BADO-911785 format. One line per field, with one value per residue: chain; x, y, z of N, C-alpha, C, O in turn. Coordinates in steps of 0.2 Angstrom, whole numbers, plus 5000, padded with zeros to 4 digits. Example, Ala and Ser with C-alpha at 12.3 -4.5 7.8 and 13.67 -1.06 7.14 Angstrom:
2
unit <- A	A
n.x <- 5066	5064
n.y <- 4972	4989
n.z <- 5039	5035
ca.x <- 5062	5068
ca.y <- 4978	4995
ca.z <- 5039	5036
c.x <- 5066	5064
c.y <- 4984	5000
c.z <- 5039	5039
o.x <- 5071	5067
o.y <- 4983	5006
o.z <- 5042	5040
***
This chain:
266
unit <- A	A	A	A	A	A	A	A	A	A	A	A	A	A	A	A	A	A	A	A	A	A	A	A	A	A	A	A	A	A	A	A	A	A	A	A	A	A	A	A	A	A	A	A	A	A	A	A	A	A	A	A	A	A	A	A	A	A	A	A	A	A	A	A	A	A	A	A	A	A	A	A	A	A	A	A	A	A	A	A	A	A	A	A	A	A	A	A	A	A	A	A	A	A	A	A	A	A	A	A	A	A	A	A	A	A	A	A	A	A	A	A	A	A	A	A	A	A	A	A	A	A	A	A	A	A	A	A	A	A	A	A	A	A	A	A	A	A	A	A	A	A	A	A	A	A	A	A	A	A	A	A	A	A	A	A	A	A	A	A	A	A	A	A	A	A	A	A	A	A	A	A	A	A	A	A	A	A	A	A	A	A	A	A	A	A	A	A	A	A	A	A	A	A	A	A	A	A	A	A	A	A	A	A	A	A	A	A	A	A	A	A	A	A	A	A	A	A	A	A	A	A	A	A	A	A	A	A	A	A	A	A	A	A	A	A	A	A	A	A	A	A	A	A	A	A	A	A	A	A	A	A	A	A	A	A	A	A	A	A	A	A	A	A	A	A
n.x <- 4824	4815	4803	4801	4799	4790	4781	4766	4759	4759	4750	4739	4738	4735	4722	4714	4703	4708	4705	4708	4717	4721	4733	4738	4754	4763	4772	4767	4765	4757	4751	4749	4739	4733	4720	4714	4700	4696	4689	4679	4672	4684	4694	4707	4722	4735	4748	4759	4775	4785	4801	4816	4815	4804	4787	4770	4762	4771	4772	4762	4767	4768	4756	4746	4747	4743	4730	4723	4726	4726	4715	4715	4713	4722	4734	4744	4756	4762	4778	4785	4791	4790	4781	4764	4764	4768	4783	4800	4811	4819	4815	4821	4815	4815	4807	4796	4792	4784	4774	4768	4764	4753	4745	4742	4734	4724	4718	4713	4704	4695	4690	4688	4690	4693	4702	4715	4733	4746	4763	4772	4787	4799	4817	4820	4807	4807	4816	4808	4796	4802	4808	4796	4792	4798	4791	4777	4766	4749	4740	4734	4743	4751	4762	4778	4785	4801	4809	4825	4831	4841	4853	4855	4853	4866	4874	4871	4874	4888	4893	4889	4897	4909	4909	4905	4912	4925	4928	4932	4921	4921	4927	4915	4901	4897	4897	4888	4877	4875	4871	4859	4852	4850	4842	4832	4828	4832	4845	4858	4863	4853	4843	4839	4836	4841	4842	4829	4823	4828	4819	4807	4791	4783	4782	4795	4799	4813	4819	4831	4841	4855	4864	4864	4869	4867	4861	4869	4867	4872	4867	4854	4856	4862	4852	4842	4849	4849	4836	4822	4810	4800	4808	4812	4823	4826	4837	4841	4848	4855	4847	4847	4846	4831	4825	4820	4807	4804	4814	4814	4800	4791	4797	4798	4784	4780	4788	4783	4769	4770	4776	4767	4756	4761	4764	4755	4743	4736
n.y <- 5649	5655	5648	5653	5667	5668	5657	5647	5647	5660	5666	5659	5664	5677	5675	5672	5676	5683	5686	5701	5704	5713	5718	5724	5726	5721	5731	5742	5742	5742	5728	5717	5704	5689	5679	5664	5655	5638	5628	5619	5617	5617	5613	5615	5625	5631	5641	5653	5659	5671	5674	5684	5701	5697	5694	5692	5685	5678	5665	5658	5649	5637	5638	5635	5622	5617	5622	5618	5604	5598	5604	5613	5628	5643	5654	5669	5682	5699	5701	5712	5727	5724	5723	5727	5729	5738	5746	5751	5743	5727	5712	5699	5688	5688	5699	5696	5683	5685	5692	5682	5673	5681	5682	5669	5667	5675	5669	5657	5663	5668	5657	5647	5635	5623	5623	5618	5620	5622	5628	5635	5640	5649	5651	5666	5666	5653	5653	5662	5655	5645	5652	5656	5643	5641	5648	5650	5641	5639	5623	5621	5622	5611	5606	5611	5617	5620	5627	5629	5636	5647	5646	5657	5675	5681	5671	5669	5682	5682	5672	5676	5688	5684	5675	5684	5696	5692	5695	5696	5691	5698	5715	5718	5712	5712	5726	5731	5724	5730	5743	5739	5734	5746	5754	5745	5737	5724	5712	5703	5692	5688	5685	5671	5656	5643	5643	5644	5632	5623	5624	5620	5612	5607	5596	5596	5598	5599	5605	5606	5612	5604	5612	5624	5641	5652	5651	5639	5621	5615	5622	5619	5606	5608	5614	5604	5594	5599	5601	5600	5594	5581	5578	5579	5578	5583	5583	5589	5586	5596	5607	5624	5639	5639	5632	5619	5614	5617	5610	5597	5593	5582	5573	5582	5584	5572	5569	5579	5576	5564	5567	5576	5568	5558	5566	5577	5572	5574
n.z <- 5584	5575	5577	5590	5588	5578	5578	5575	5587	5592	5584	5588	5602	5599	5595	5606	5620	5633	5650	5658	5672	5687	5699	5715	5720	5735	5737	5731	5717	5701	5694	5680	5674	5666	5662	5655	5653	5653	5640	5644	5660	5673	5687	5687	5685	5676	5681	5674	5671	5663	5654	5656	5650	5643	5640	5646	5637	5630	5636	5629	5621	5629	5635	5625	5623	5636	5636	5624	5622	5635	5642	5652	5663	5660	5666	5665	5668	5667	5672	5685	5680	5667	5651	5653	5666	5681	5688	5689	5690	5687	5695	5694	5699	5713	5721	5714	5717	5728	5722	5713	5723	5728	5716	5715	5727	5723	5712	5718	5727	5718	5710	5719	5733	5729	5719	5709	5706	5695	5694	5681	5674	5664	5662	5669	5674	5678	5689	5697	5700	5707	5718	5723	5728	5739	5749	5759	5752	5747	5749	5738	5727	5717	5710	5703	5688	5682	5670	5663	5674	5685	5699	5708	5707	5709	5706	5693	5687	5690	5682	5669	5668	5667	5656	5646	5647	5652	5665	5682	5696	5708	5710	5704	5704	5718	5721	5712	5716	5728	5724	5718	5729	5736	5727	5720	5731	5734	5736	5726	5732	5741	5732	5729	5721	5725	5739	5742	5737	5745	5756	5750	5749	5739	5724	5712	5695	5685	5670	5657	5644	5637	5630	5634	5634	5641	5654	5662	5662	5673	5684	5686	5690	5702	5709	5709	5716	5729	5732	5743	5743	5734	5718	5701	5686	5670	5656	5639	5624	5612	5614	5617	5628	5635	5625	5625	5623	5610	5603	5607	5608	5609	5619	5629	5632	5636	5647	5655	5657	5663	5675	5681	5682	5691	5703	5704	5701	5690
ca.x <- 4822	4809	4797	4800	4797	4784	4777	4759	4757	4758	4743	4734	4738	4731	4715	4711	4700	4710	4702	4714	4717	4725	4735	4742	4759	4765	4776	4763	4765	4751	4753	4744	4739	4729	4717	4710	4696	4696	4683	4675	4674	4690	4697	4715	4725	4742	4751	4765	4780	4790	4808	4819	4813	4799	4780	4765	4760	4777	4770	4758	4771	4766	4749	4742	4746	4739	4723	4720	4727	4724	4709	4716	4713	4729	4735	4751	4756	4768	4782	4786	4796	4789	4775	4760	4765	4772	4790	4806	4817	4817	4816	4824	4812	4814	4801	4791	4789	4778	4768	4765	4760	4747	4741	4739	4728	4718	4715	4709	4698	4690	4688	4686	4695	4695	4706	4722	4737	4753	4767	4777	4791	4805	4822	4819	4801	4808	4818	4803	4792	4806	4808	4789	4791	4801	4787	4771	4761	4743	4740	4731	4748	4752	4768	4781	4789	4806	4813	4831	4832	4847	4853	4854	4855	4873	4878	4870	4878	4895	4894	4889	4902	4915	4908	4904	4917	4931	4930	4930	4914	4923	4922	4909	4895	4895	4896	4882	4872	4874	4866	4852	4848	4847	4837	4827	4826	4835	4852	4859	4864	4846	4838	4842	4832	4844	4840	4822	4821	4829	4813	4801	4787	4780	4786	4798	4802	4818	4820	4836	4845	4862	4868	4862	4875	4865	4861	4872	4863	4874	4863	4848	4858	4863	4845	4839	4853	4847	4828	4820	4804	4801	4810	4815	4826	4827	4841	4840	4854	4854	4843	4850	4842	4823	4823	4819	4800	4804	4819	4812	4793	4788	4800	4796	4777	4780	4790	4779	4763	4771	4777	4760	4752	4763	4764	4749	4736	4733
ca.y <- 5656	5656	5646	5657	5673	5668	5651	5647	5648	5667	5667	5656	5668	5683	5674	5670	5681	5683	5691	5705	5705	5718	5716	5729	5722	5723	5738	5748	5742	5740	5723	5715	5697	5687	5672	5661	5650	5632	5627	5615	5619	5613	5616	5615	5631	5632	5648	5653	5664	5672	5675	5691	5705	5695	5696	5686	5681	5673	5659	5655	5643	5632	5638	5632	5614	5616	5624	5615	5597	5596	5607	5617	5635	5645	5661	5672	5689	5703	5702	5719	5730	5721	5723	5732	5729	5744	5745	5753	5738	5720	5708	5693	5683	5689	5702	5693	5677	5687	5694	5676	5671	5685	5680	5662	5668	5679	5664	5653	5667	5669	5651	5642	5632	5616	5625	5615	5625	5620	5633	5633	5645	5648	5656	5671	5664	5647	5656	5665	5650	5641	5656	5655	5637	5641	5652	5646	5641	5635	5617	5621	5622	5604	5605	5616	5615	5625	5626	5633	5640	5649	5645	5663	5681	5682	5665	5670	5687	5680	5667	5680	5693	5680	5673	5689	5701	5689	5699	5692	5693	5703	5718	5721	5709	5714	5733	5731	5721	5736	5748	5736	5734	5753	5756	5740	5734	5717	5710	5698	5686	5685	5682	5664	5650	5638	5644	5643	5625	5619	5624	5618	5606	5605	5593	5601	5596	5603	5604	5611	5611	5603	5616	5631	5645	5658	5648	5632	5616	5613	5626	5615	5600	5610	5615	5597	5590	5603	5602	5597	5591	5577	5581	5575	5582	5580	5587	5588	5588	5601	5613	5630	5642	5639	5629	5612	5613	5617	5605	5590	5594	5575	5571	5587	5583	5565	5569	5584	5573	5558	5570	5579	5562	5555	5570	5581	5568	5577
ca.z <- 5585	5571	5581	5596	5586	5573	5578	5575	5594	5593	5581	5593	5607	5597	5594	5612	5623	5639	5654	5661	5679	5690	5706	5718	5724	5742	5737	5728	5710	5697	5690	5675	5673	5660	5663	5650	5656	5649	5636	5648	5667	5676	5693	5686	5682	5675	5682	5670	5672	5657	5655	5656	5645	5639	5642	5648	5631	5627	5638	5625	5618	5633	5636	5619	5624	5642	5635	5619	5623	5641	5644	5658	5663	5660	5669	5665	5671	5665	5678	5687	5675	5660	5648	5656	5674	5684	5691	5686	5691	5686	5701	5693	5703	5720	5723	5710	5720	5732	5717	5711	5729	5728	5711	5717	5731	5720	5708	5723	5730	5712	5707	5724	5737	5726	5713	5709	5703	5694	5692	5676	5673	5660	5663	5675	5677	5682	5695	5700	5703	5712	5724	5726	5731	5746	5753	5762	5747	5749	5747	5731	5722	5717	5707	5699	5682	5681	5663	5662	5680	5688	5706	5711	5703	5710	5702	5686	5684	5690	5676	5663	5668	5665	5649	5641	5647	5654	5671	5689	5699	5712	5714	5700	5706	5725	5721	5708	5721	5733	5721	5717	5735	5737	5722	5719	5737	5735	5734	5722	5736	5744	5727	5728	5721	5728	5746	5742	5736	5751	5760	5747	5750	5733	5719	5706	5689	5682	5663	5655	5638	5638	5626	5636	5635	5645	5660	5661	5664	5680	5689	5688	5693	5709	5712	5710	5722	5735	5733	5749	5741	5728	5712	5695	5682	5663	5651	5632	5620	5606	5616	5620	5633	5635	5618	5625	5621	5603	5600	5609	5611	5611	5625	5634	5634	5639	5654	5659	5658	5668	5681	5683	5684	5697	5708	5705	5700	5684
c.x <- 4816	4803	4796	4796	4790	4780	4770	4756	4755	4751	4738	4733	4733	4724	4711	4708	4702	4707	4708	4712	4722	4727	4739	4747	4760	4769	4773	4763	4758	4753	4747	4745	4733	4727	4713	4706	4696	4689	4677	4677	4679	4692	4705	4717	4732	4744	4758	4769	4785	4797	4810	4818	4808	4792	4776	4764	4765	4775	4765	4761	4769	4759	4744	4741	4742	4732	4720	4720	4725	4718	4709	4715	4721	4729	4743	4750	4763	4772	4783	4792	4796	4782	4771	4760	4770	4779	4795	4812	4814	4819	4820	4821	4811	4808	4795	4788	4783	4772	4765	4761	4753	4743	4738	4733	4722	4714	4710	4703	4693	4687	4686	4691	4697	4699	4713	4726	4744	4757	4772	4781	4797	4810	4821	4812	4802	4811	4813	4798	4796	4807	4801	4788	4793	4797	4781	4766	4755	4744	4737	4737	4751	4759	4771	4786	4794	4810	4819	4832	4839	4847	4852	4855	4863	4877	4877	4874	4886	4897	4894	4895	4909	4915	4908	4910	4924	4933	4928	4924	4916	4928	4915	4902	4893	4894	4889	4876	4870	4869	4859	4848	4846	4842	4831	4824	4828	4842	4853	4859	4857	4842	4841	4837	4834	4842	4833	4820	4823	4824	4807	4798	4784	4784	4788	4801	4807	4819	4826	4839	4852	4867	4867	4868	4874	4865	4863	4868	4865	4870	4857	4850	4859	4857	4842	4843	4851	4840	4826	4814	4805	4803	4812	4818	4827	4831	4840	4845	4851	4849	4847	4845	4835	4821	4821	4812	4800	4809	4817	4805	4790	4790	4798	4789	4777	4782	4786	4772	4764	4772	4771	4756	4754	4763	4758	4742	4733	4733
c.y <- 5658	5654	5650	5664	5673	5662	5652	5648	5655	5669	5665	5661	5674	5682	5672	5677	5681	5688	5695	5706	5710	5716	5722	5725	5725	5730	5743	5748	5740	5734	5720	5707	5695	5680	5670	5655	5644	5632	5624	5617	5614	5617	5617	5621	5630	5639	5648	5659	5665	5674	5683	5694	5702	5698	5690	5682	5677	5666	5655	5649	5637	5632	5635	5625	5613	5617	5619	5607	5594	5598	5610	5624	5637	5653	5663	5679	5692	5704	5710	5721	5727	5722	5729	5733	5735	5741	5747	5748	5731	5716	5702	5687	5684	5692	5698	5687	5679	5689	5688	5673	5674	5683	5673	5663	5671	5674	5659	5657	5668	5662	5645	5638	5625	5617	5622	5619	5621	5626	5631	5640	5644	5653	5660	5668	5657	5649	5658	5660	5645	5645	5656	5649	5637	5645	5647	5646	5637	5628	5616	5620	5615	5602	5611	5614	5621	5623	5631	5638	5642	5648	5652	5669	5682	5677	5667	5676	5686	5676	5672	5685	5690	5678	5678	5694	5699	5693	5695	5695	5698	5708	5720	5718	5712	5722	5734	5729	5727	5741	5745	5736	5741	5755	5751	5736	5727	5717	5704	5691	5683	5683	5675	5659	5644	5638	5642	5636	5621	5619	5622	5612	5603	5602	5597	5597	5601	5601	5609	5608	5610	5608	5624	5635	5651	5656	5641	5627	5614	5616	5622	5609	5602	5611	5608	5594	5593	5604	5597	5592	5585	5581	5577	5580	5579	5585	5585	5590	5592	5607	5618	5633	5642	5636	5622	5610	5613	5611	5598	5590	5587	5573	5576	5585	5577	5565	5574	5580	5567	5561	5573	5573	5559	5560	5575	5578	5571	5573
c.z <- 5581	5574	5587	5594	5582	5572	5577	5582	5595	5589	5585	5599	5605	5596	5601	5616	5631	5644	5657	5668	5681	5697	5709	5722	5731	5742	5733	5720	5707	5693	5686	5674	5668	5661	5657	5653	5651	5646	5640	5655	5669	5682	5693	5682	5682	5676	5679	5671	5666	5659	5655	5649	5640	5641	5643	5643	5628	5630	5635	5622	5622	5634	5631	5621	5630	5640	5630	5620	5630	5644	5651	5657	5663	5663	5668	5667	5668	5672	5679	5682	5668	5658	5651	5663	5675	5686	5686	5686	5690	5692	5700	5697	5710	5723	5720	5713	5725	5728	5715	5717	5729	5722	5712	5722	5728	5715	5713	5725	5724	5710	5713	5727	5734	5720	5714	5704	5702	5692	5686	5673	5668	5662	5670	5678	5680	5689	5700	5704	5708	5719	5727	5730	5738	5751	5755	5757	5750	5746	5740	5725	5723	5714	5704	5694	5681	5675	5663	5668	5682	5695	5710	5706	5704	5706	5695	5683	5685	5684	5670	5663	5665	5658	5644	5641	5650	5660	5677	5692	5704	5709	5711	5703	5713	5725	5717	5712	5726	5730	5720	5723	5737	5733	5721	5725	5738	5733	5730	5726	5739	5739	5725	5727	5724	5736	5747	5741	5741	5756	5757	5749	5744	5728	5714	5701	5686	5675	5661	5648	5639	5635	5628	5638	5639	5652	5660	5665	5671	5685	5691	5691	5701	5712	5713	5716	5728	5737	5739	5747	5736	5722	5707	5690	5675	5659	5644	5628	5614	5608	5620	5625	5631	5628	5619	5622	5614	5600	5601	5612	5613	5618	5631	5637	5638	5646	5658	5661	5663	5675	5685	5685	5690	5703	5710	5704	5694	5678
o.x <- 4812	4798	4790	4792	4786	4777	4767	4750	4751	4748	4732	4727	4729	4720	4705	4711	4698	4706	4713	4707	4727	4723	4744	4746	4757	4768	4777	4762	4755	4756	4741	4750	4729	4731	4709	4709	4695	4684	4671	4683	4679	4692	4708	4714	4736	4742	4762	4766	4788	4798	4806	4819	4807	4792	4777	4763	4763	4777	4763	4757	4768	4756	4739	4736	4737	4728	4715	4715	4723	4715	4704	4716	4725	4724	4747	4745	4768	4769	4783	4797	4800	4778	4773	4756	4774	4780	4795	4817	4809	4825	4822	4825	4806	4804	4789	4782	4779	4766	4759	4756	4748	4736	4732	4728	4716	4708	4705	4698	4687	4681	4684	4697	4702	4701	4716	4724	4747	4754	4775	4778	4799	4809	4820	4812	4798	4809	4813	4797	4793	4806	4801	4785	4791	4798	4781	4761	4756	4747	4738	4735	4754	4762	4768	4789	4792	4814	4817	4833	4844	4841	4848	4859	4866	4881	4882	4877	4890	4902	4899	4897	4913	4919	4911	4912	4929	4939	4924	4922	4912	4933	4911	4898	4887	4889	4885	4870	4864	4865	4854	4842	4840	4837	4825	4819	4825	4844	4848	4857	4856	4837	4844	4833	4830	4840	4831	4815	4820	4824	4801	4801	4781	4790	4785	4804	4805	4820	4825	4840	4855	4873	4868	4872	4878	4867	4860	4865	4861	4870	4855	4846	4858	4856	4839	4839	4852	4838	4827	4813	4811	4800	4815	4817	4829	4830	4839	4847	4846	4848	4851	4840	4833	4815	4819	4811	4796	4807	4818	4804	4787	4787	4797	4788	4773	4779	4784	4770	4760	4770	4770	4752	4750	4762	4757	4737	4726	4731
o.y <- 5662	5658	5652	5667	5677	5660	5657	5651	5657	5673	5668	5662	5676	5686	5672	5682	5679	5694	5691	5709	5712	5713	5724	5722	5730	5733	5748	5753	5735	5736	5721	5705	5699	5675	5674	5650	5645	5634	5626	5617	5608	5623	5618	5623	5628	5643	5645	5665	5660	5675	5687	5692	5705	5703	5685	5676	5672	5661	5649	5644	5631	5626	5632	5622	5609	5613	5617	5604	5589	5596	5611	5627	5633	5657	5659	5682	5689	5706	5714	5718	5729	5723	5734	5737	5737	5735	5746	5749	5730	5717	5699	5682	5681	5689	5698	5685	5675	5688	5688	5670	5671	5683	5672	5659	5670	5674	5658	5654	5668	5662	5640	5637	5622	5612	5622	5621	5618	5630	5626	5644	5638	5659	5657	5669	5656	5646	5657	5660	5643	5642	5656	5648	5632	5645	5641	5650	5633	5627	5610	5617	5612	5597	5616	5608	5627	5618	5637	5644	5637	5648	5651	5668	5683	5679	5666	5675	5688	5677	5671	5687	5693	5678	5678	5697	5703	5695	5690	5701	5703	5706	5723	5722	5714	5724	5739	5732	5727	5743	5749	5737	5742	5759	5754	5733	5724	5720	5700	5686	5677	5679	5675	5657	5640	5632	5639	5633	5615	5615	5622	5607	5597	5603	5602	5592	5606	5595	5615	5602	5614	5609	5628	5633	5655	5660	5636	5628	5611	5614	5622	5606	5598	5609	5607	5591	5590	5607	5591	5587	5585	5586	5571	5586	5573	5591	5579	5596	5591	5611	5617	5630	5646	5637	5619	5605	5609	5608	5594	5588	5587	5571	5573	5585	5576	5563	5572	5580	5566	5559	5572	5574	5557	5557	5577	5580	5570	5574
o.z <- 5583	5574	5588	5597	5582	5567	5579	5582	5599	5592	5586	5601	5609	5597	5600	5615	5635	5641	5660	5670	5678	5701	5705	5727	5732	5748	5730	5717	5710	5688	5688	5673	5667	5662	5655	5654	5645	5648	5639	5657	5669	5682	5697	5677	5687	5671	5681	5672	5665	5665	5654	5644	5635	5644	5642	5643	5624	5627	5636	5619	5619	5634	5633	5620	5630	5643	5631	5618	5630	5649	5654	5652	5666	5661	5669	5666	5667	5677	5674	5681	5664	5662	5652	5666	5672	5687	5680	5682	5691	5695	5705	5699	5713	5726	5722	5712	5725	5729	5715	5716	5731	5723	5711	5720	5729	5715	5711	5726	5726	5709	5711	5724	5736	5717	5720	5699	5706	5688	5687	5671	5668	5662	5675	5684	5685	5694	5706	5710	5713	5724	5733	5735	5742	5757	5754	5757	5754	5741	5737	5720	5728	5716	5703	5694	5680	5675	5662	5667	5680	5698	5715	5701	5699	5703	5691	5678	5681	5681	5666	5657	5662	5654	5639	5635	5650	5661	5677	5691	5705	5706	5714	5704	5714	5728	5719	5712	5728	5734	5721	5723	5740	5735	5721	5725	5743	5729	5730	5724	5739	5740	5719	5732	5727	5738	5752	5745	5742	5761	5760	5751	5744	5727	5712	5702	5684	5673	5662	5648	5643	5636	5624	5642	5641	5656	5658	5670	5675	5691	5697	5695	5705	5718	5719	5720	5733	5741	5739	5750	5733	5720	5708	5691	5674	5659	5643	5628	5612	5603	5624	5627	5627	5626	5613	5619	5611	5595	5597	5617	5619	5622	5636	5643	5643	5651	5664	5667	5668	5680	5690	5690	5695	5709	5715	5706	5694	5672
***
C-alpha cells in the first residue's frame, strides 16, 4: 500500500509534461486523456487503463517502466465518471470500451498509420481493455495486458455481495442492474469481458495475484480458458488485488517482456 500511495513513481509522474487530450464520447461526455511522447522517436504506444475510483496518473506505476526502460510513448485517460472526465456514472468497462476504441483511433490519426499499440489495464481497466478486445480493433493494436480482471460486472458484484454482506445475488444484483440500465445505459449482464474475449483476435496476457480477495484469480482463469485469440496467464503468490507489479516486479517484467516479444514483436 505504501508503494501504491507514496512510491517514487508518483514523484516521477509529477515531473512529466503530459500533453492533455480531449475526446467527445459517443454519448456526449467530455473525456480527458494524457499523452507522453517518448524521449526518442518511437512508433510504439502503450495505452493504459486505471482501476475503479482511480485516475489516469495511477498508471504511472507501469508507465514509468514503459517510458524510462523501454523507450515507448505512453497514454492514459481518466475513465468516465473519474478524474477530469465527465459522466455521472461509472461504466465498469462497458461503455469505456468504446471510449478506448476512440482514443486508439485518435492516437493513430495523430501519429500515423505505422503506430503500434499495446493495451494495459488493471482491475476495472483490465476489464475495459478486454471488453475493447472483443470489438473491431485496428491492426495497430498488437497485444493486451490484463492485470486482475473480472469476468463480468454481474459476476463481480455477485461475488462481492456474498463476500462482504453474506447475501445472495438474487434479487439484489438483477434489480440493481435494472436501475443501472435505466440510468447509466447498460446492464450488468451485457458488461461482460468473458463474452468479449470469446471474440478477440488480439493476443492477451492475463496476470493475477493468487491472494486477490477483491477479484478472485479464478476469474482470470475463466477468461483465459475462453479466450479465442493467443493467450497466456501468470499468477503470483503473495499478491493481492492489483499488487503483482509491486510484490513480484522482476517476474512481472520478465513475463511482460517475453510476451510482448513473442506476440507483438516489441
